[in-house]
C-alpha angles and dihedrals in degrees: 000000000000118000109250114243121202117235123162088219092057099040133070087214114082088191114073091204090062093046095050094042087056087055089052089049089055088055090049089054089054090053092050091050088057092051092256124131100274103247121135137184141188130190116217126197123178092348095309131106104238097172141019132194143168134183113293100166094121096039094050096030086231123131090203095058094101121152092253093051091050091050094045092052093047092047093050090050091048092050095040094233142074099243121086098194111154089028133111125210115210113196130171096224131035109271120253122238092269093053093043089053091051090048089051092052090048090055090224111189098218139018121195120182136174115209127031118238103215093180102047108006120132095234090068099043107023112012091164095053094101124079109275092242095051112116113218125205122177139178096052106152086344096165094051092046094047094045092057092058095040093052091045093055094042090055092045092054094052 
């Protein structure tokens, strides 16, 4: 499958953050279809998606198999190195402390997330976990990102 490349001419979205968050939402949908908590992530470098990930904690029986961790690992393999400088991670829900720590170690340049995670999000428990130079943007397609998780848990509790 070709790696999507963002171009304002090719996209209906004039804002790359919206375009790439929609790609992360597509990954979240894939997670939900597998019975996983629907959280998705993509890593973008120079306008191209270089890695994708969604939650696989149930599938792999691995508590560390979060969408962000899957995407970080795939991006590092793609780039051939552990640092994700000049990259942006788009994720549908605010990273947890573990994922924020991994993002900090990766030295990712930018983090963009949709919905806040008031119970487990890094901003509440470890706001300094990211690299000091990492730019953080939140609230991108927040309603859509939040709704996916809310609907998933409502169905699970029935």
